[in-house]
N, C-alpha and C positions, 0 to 999 in steps of 0.2 A: 504493500500500500504506500509506503514511504517513497519508494522509487517512482510509483505512478504519479504521485503528487509533484515530485521534483520534475519529472518529464513534462507534466502538464504546465508547470510554472515556466519551464524553459520555452515551451511552444508558445505560451501566451506572450512571453517577453519578445520572442522573435517576431511574432505576429504584430505586436505593438510597434516594434522598430521598423518593420516593413511598412506598416500603415503610415508612419510618420515620414518614411522615405529616408531613414538614416540606416542604410544597410552597411 
């Protein structure tokens, strides 16, 4: 479960960065 949360957090962060256009 811990790993799943960490992975989800990373995905959310990447998605946020991509949305802002700061890749």
